[in-house]
DRENVEXZA-710329 format. One record per residue (C-alpha): residue number from 1; residue in three letters; x, y, z. Coordinates in steps of 0.25 Angstrom, whole numbers, plus 5000, padded with zeros to 4 digits. Each point is the difference from the previous one (the first is absolute). Layout:
N
<NUM; "ala"; <X; Y; Z>>
...
This chain:
45
<1; "met"; <4933; 5020; 4872>>
<2; "phe"; <4999; 4986; 5007>>
<3; "arg"; <5013; 4996; 4994>>
<4; "phe"; <5007; 5012; 5005>>
<5; "cys"; <4996; 4999; 5014>>
<6; "lys"; <5004; 4986; 5000>>
<7; "gln"; <5014; 5004; 4994>>
<8; "leu"; <5001; 5011; 5010>>
<9; "arg"; <4996; 4990; 5012>>
<10; "gln"; <5012; 4990; 4995>>
<11; "arg"; <5010; 5011; 4999>>
<12; "gln"; <4995; 5005; 5014>>
<13; "ser"; <5002; 4986; 5006>>
<14; "trp"; <5014; 5000; 4993>>
<15; "tyr"; <5003; 5014; 5006>>
<16; "phe"; <4996; 4996; 5014>>
<17; "asp"; <5007; 4987; 4999>>
<18; "ser"; <5013; 5007; 4996>>
<19; "ile"; <4998; 5010; 5012>>
<20; "lys"; <4999; 4989; 5010>>
<21; "ala"; <5012; 4993; 4994>>
<22; "cys"; <5008; 5013; 5001>>
<23; "thr"; <4995; 5003; 5015>>
<24; "ser"; <5002; 4986; 5005>>
<25; "thr"; <5014; 5000; 4994>>
<26; "phe"; <5003; 5014; 5006>>
<27; "ser"; <4995; 4996; 5014>>
<28; "arg"; <5008; 4988; 4999>>
<29; "ile"; <5013; 5008; 4997>>
<30; "gln"; <4996; 5010; 5011>>
<31; "leu"; <4999; 4988; 5010>>
<32; "gln"; <5014; 4994; 4995>>
<33; "ser"; <5006; 5014; 5003>>
<34; "gln"; <4993; 5003; 5014>>
<35; "leu"; <5005; 4985; 5003>>
<36; "gln"; <5015; 5004; 4996>>
<37; "met"; <4999; 5013; 5008>>
<38; "ser"; <4995; 4994; 5012>>
<39; "pro"; <5007; 4987; 5006>>
<40; "thr"; <4988; 4998; 5011>>
<41; "leu"; <4990; 4999; 4989>>
<42; "gln"; <5008; 4990; 4994>>
<43; "leu"; <5001; 4991; 5012>>
<44; "asn"; <4984; 5000; 5002>>
<45; "asn"; <4998; 4995; 4987>>
């Protein structure tokens, strides 16, 4: 039972890490598309 919980926790952390990576990549892409759409934002950065 303990081994199962440990396995599950490892799998969960990997799952959350992948979600974090996906969301960060997605937000970066979204930010880039926003920058390309509005030149005023590009000037501010």
